[in-house]
N, C-alpha and C positions, 0 to 999 in steps of 0.2 A: 407906446407900442413897443419901443426898444427895451424899456425897463421890464416890461412883461416877459419878453423873450429871454432876457438875461436871468430873470427870476426863475423862469421855467427850466433854464439850463443849470443854474447853480444849485438848485434844490436836489435834483437827482445826483449831481456830481458830488455834493457834500455827503449824501447818504452812502454812496459807493466808497468814498474815501474813508469814512468812519468804519465801514465793514472791513475794508482792506487792512486798516490799522489794527483792528481787533483780531484778525486772523494771522497777521504777520508774526513770525516766531520771535520770542524774546531774545534779543541780542545779548542779554546778560546771563543766558543759560550757563550754568556751571557744568562743564563737561566732565569734571572730576567725579561727579556723582555717578557717572555711568562707566567709569574706568574698571577694567578687570585686573588691574595691577595688584599683585599679592594674593589673588585667588588661585586655588588649586583646581585647574581645569584638565588635569591629566587623569581621566577616568579609565577604569578597566572594566570591560563587560565580562560577565560570566561566560564560560565556554559554551554553555547551552544557548545563550542569547546570541553570541558571536557567530555560531554556526547556523542560526536561523536566517531565512530570507523570505521575501515576499513570494517567490516562486514555490517555496516549500509548502506554503499554506494553500496554494491553488493547484498543486500537482497531485492528482489522485493516485499516481503510481507509488508515492512514498508516504501517503497518509493512510493510516489504518486505525479505525476507531477501536476502542477497547471492547472486545467481544467475549473476553474470558475464555472458558473452556466449552463454549457452545459449538454446535455444528457449524454455524457461520464463522465462528472463530477458527475452527479447524480448516475450513476451506480457504479463508483469507490468509491464514498463516502459511499454509502450504503454497498458495499462489505467490505470496511474497518471496518465499524461498526459491521458487521455480523461476519467476520472471519479474519480481517486484510488482506483480499485479498488472502487468501490461498485456492486454488482449492481442496486440498487433505485432508482437515481437517474434523473431525466428532466431534460434541460437546457431552457433557454428556447426552443429551436427544436424541441423534441419528440423529440430523439434519446435512445435508451433504453439503460439498463444499463451494465455495467462497461466495455464497449467502444464505447458510444455509437452504436448502429445506428439508421439511418433505416428507416421502414416499407417503403419501396420496395426497399431493399437486402435486407431480410428476405424479401420475396416472392421475390427471385431465388434464394434458398437454401431455399425451401420453408416459410417461416414466415409464416402469415397472421393470427395472433392476437397483436398486440403486447402485450396485457395479460398473456396467458399467458407470453409470452417474458420479460417484465420480472420475473416472480416465479419464474423457473425458472433458477437458476444453472447447472445442468448443460446446459440447452439453450443458454444464452449461450456457454458454452465451446465447444460443438459448432458453434455459429454462427460463432464466430471462426475455427475451423479450416476450415470449409466455405468461408467467404468468402475466406480467404487462399489456399486451394487453387484456387478459381475465378479469383482475380486472378492467381495465378502462371501459370495456363494462358493467360490473355489476354495477359499480359506476357512470355511465355516467350522470344519472339524479341528483345524489348528488353532483357531480362536478359542474354541471351547477347551481344548487340551492345555494350551500354554498361557492363557490370560491369567494374570496374577503371579506368574512365576518370574524369577529373576534369572536372566541369562547375560553373562558378561557384565554384571553390575547394573543392568538395565531392567526395570520392571516391564514386563510385557503387557500391553494393553491393546484393545481392539483398534483404537485410533492409530497407535504406533504401527501395528501390523498393516493397516490399510494405507497409511502414508508410505511405508516401505514398499508395498506392492505397487503403488503409483510410481515410485522411483525405479524399481528394479523388476517389476512383474511378479505375479503371485508365485511362480515357480521358484524364483530366487529366495523368496521369503520362506517357502516351505523348507528349502535346503538349510537356510539359516537356523530356523527353529528346530528342525529335526536333527541337526548336527550340534545343537546347543552352542551356536555361535562360531563354530569352526569354519563354516562356509559363509564368509561375509562379503557379499558382492559389493564392488565399488564401481561407480560409473566413470566416464571419461574425465569428469571434473573433480573426482576424488570423494564424492558423497557416497556413504556406505549404508547398507541396510541397518546396521547397528546405530548409526548416527540418526537416521530417520526414526527409528524405534524410540530413541531417547527424546529427540526434539519435539515429536508430535504425540507424546504420551499423555494419556488422561483426558482427551477431548471426548465430548458426547457425540458418538456416531450412531446412536441407537435409531435415529430417523431413517437410516439406510436399510432397505430390505434386501436380503440375499436374493439375487435374480440371475439365473444362469443365462437367460436370453435378453438381458437388458440392452436396449437400444436408445440412441439419442435422436429424438424426433421433435420437430417444431411445426 
């Protein structure tokens, strides 16, 4: 009886011992095989990689897909210049949203509640379209007259005219064109009509229809 108990104990014990010995690390392991001595570990990242971060990849305000000279490219390029594409920002002068609208301009396109406007991205997009179509109607004769000409070293294009009108208003753009660059409006941050004419030149804005009474509605 006792022998049977001893046998039943020794057999599992022996199996466990053999497994433990098989898994136990080899004490004769040569650590020199894993040494980094003599290796050049002083790596230099390229500037582009060094400036990248995980937050950059997930932050929509600084990521812009390549849209070329399409109308979407025009909108996003202008939005990035105005606010880095941030719908919910207000600058030091009180201009609102992704495209930095002033309260008076918003009234012209039918928006009377700036706070509601600021927290409604869909309304902001419609406001951009409405304002651009209104400006295109106001500047329709100037677009026809000056498009393709060079003023102050800048080729005049419809998209450049509309971008400048977004910055300074259509009246300032008329003065710039009709003075052949002598009247170059500058905003409080130093951006000029001429700069916007150059920066936003050559985009396809043909999708915009001139509309004197354009309104932003959702």
